[in-house]
C-alpha positions as CSV (number, residue, x, y, z in Angstrom):
1,M,-21.8,42.4,146.0
2,K,-19.2,40.0,147.5
3,P,-15.6,41.0,147.2
4,E,-13.4,38.6,145.2
5,N,-10.6,38.5,147.7
6,N,-12.5,37.8,150.9
7,H,-10.2,35.2,152.4
8,G,-6.9,35.0,154.1
9,F,-5.0,38.1,155.3
10,K,-7.1,40.5,153.2
11,R,-10.3,39.2,155.0
12,I,-8.6,39.9,158.3
13,V,-7.6,43.4,157.3
14,R,-11.2,44.1,156.0
15,A,-12.8,42.7,159.1
16,T,-10.5,44.9,161.3
17,G,-11.5,47.9,159.3
18,F,-15.2,47.2,159.8
19,S,-14.6,46.7,163.5
20,I,-12.9,50.0,163.8
21,Q,-15.7,51.7,161.9
22,G,-18.1,50.1,164.4
23,L,-16.2,51.4,167.4
24,K,-16.2,54.9,165.8
25,A,-19.9,54.7,165.1
26,A,-20.7,53.6,168.7
27,W,-18.6,56.5,170.0
28,L,-20.3,59.0,167.8
29,H,-23.9,57.9,168.1
30,E,-24.2,56.1,171.4
31,A,-24.0,58.1,174.7
32,A,-24.2,54.9,176.8
33,F,-21.2,53.5,175.0
34,R,-19.2,56.6,175.6
35,Q,-20.2,56.7,179.3
36,E,-19.4,53.1,179.9
37,L,-16.1,53.3,178.0
38,I,-15.0,56.4,179.9
39,L,-16.0,54.8,183.2
40,A,-13.9,51.7,182.3
41,I,-10.9,53.9,181.4
42,V,-11.2,55.8,184.7
43,T,-11.7,52.8,186.9
44,L,-9.4,50.2,185.4
45,P,-6.3,51.7,186.9
46,I,-7.7,50.7,190.3
47,V,-7.2,47.1,189.3
48,F,-3.4,47.6,189.3
49,L,-3.4,49.5,192.6
50,L,-5.0,46.8,194.7
51,D,-3.1,44.0,196.4
52,I,-5.1,41.2,194.7
53,S,-4.4,38.0,192.9
54,L,-4.0,37.7,189.2
55,V,-7.4,35.9,188.9
56,E,-9.1,38.7,190.8
57,R,-7.4,41.3,188.6
58,L,-8.5,39.4,185.5
59,L,-12.1,39.1,186.7
60,M,-12.3,42.8,187.2
61,I,-10.9,43.5,183.7
62,I,-13.1,40.9,182.1
63,T,-16.3,42.1,183.7
64,A,-15.6,45.7,182.8
65,T,-14.8,44.7,179.2
66,L,-18.0,42.5,179.1
67,V,-20.1,45.6,179.8
68,I,-18.5,47.3,176.8
69,I,-19.1,44.2,174.6
70,V,-22.8,43.9,175.7
71,E,-23.4,47.6,175.1
72,L,-22.0,47.3,171.6
73,L,-24.4,44.4,170.9
74,N,-27.3,46.4,172.4
75,S,-26.5,49.4,170.2
76,G,-26.4,47.1,167.1
77,I,-29.8,45.6,168.0
78,E,-31.2,49.1,168.5
79,A,-29.9,50.3,165.2
80,V,-31.4,47.4,163.3
81,V,-34.7,47.8,165.0
82,D,-34.7,51.5,164.2
83,R,-33.8,50.8,160.6
84,I,-36.9,48.6,160.2
85,G,-39.2,51.5,160.9
86,P,-40.2,54.3,163.3
87,E,-43.6,52.8,164.2
88,C,-44.0,51.1,167.6
89,H,-44.3,47.4,167.4
90,E,-44.4,44.9,170.3
91,L,-41.5,42.8,168.9
92,S,-39.4,45.9,168.3
93,G,-39.9,47.0,171.9
94,R,-39.3,43.5,173.2
95,A,-36.0,43.3,171.3
96,K,-34.8,46.6,172.6
97,D,-35.9,45.8,176.2
98,I,-34.2,42.4,176.2
99,A,-31.0,43.9,174.8
100,S,-31.2,46.7,177.4
101,A,-31.7,44.0,180.1
102,A,-28.5,42.3,178.9
103,V,-26.6,45.5,179.5
104,F,-28.2,45.8,183.0
105,V,-27.2,42.3,183.9
106,S,-23.6,42.8,182.7
107,L,-23.4,46.0,184.8
108,G,-24.8,44.2,187.8
109,L,-22.2,41.4,187.4
110,C,-19.4,44.0,187.0
111,A,-20.6,45.9,190.2
112,V,-20.9,42.7,192.3
113,T,-17.5,41.4,191.1
114,W,-15.7,44.7,191.6
115,G,-17.4,45.4,195.0
116,S,-16.6,41.9,196.3
117,I,-13.0,42.0,195.3
118,I,-12.4,45.6,196.5
119,I,-14.1,44.9,199.9
120,S,-12.1,41.7,200.3
121,A,-8.9,43.5,199.5
122,L,-9.6,46.3,202.0
123,L,-10.4,43.9,204.9
């Protein structure tokens, strides 16, 4: 059933509520999301301790945030696939593997970015 007042400010408020519900669900049900969020919270202060440029600082923040975003998308895909049914299916496995690969690639990008900037700052 579609709500009658699904436009303007009310739509923004509803969408914000749904987003908060999604973050809560990810925290409660997804260990990888919790681990990556905690890692980001613990490591992000490093960004402000290094003598680096604004662009480098932003790259470090953006890549850490990208990992969280991709993990949320991965968790959503996994939930939908699991909702379809518990039986093994080639396409279900492929969808989960591809989503997992996206997380892996985002983590690699984050590690290379952070490593390059930190090494450059320390030299």
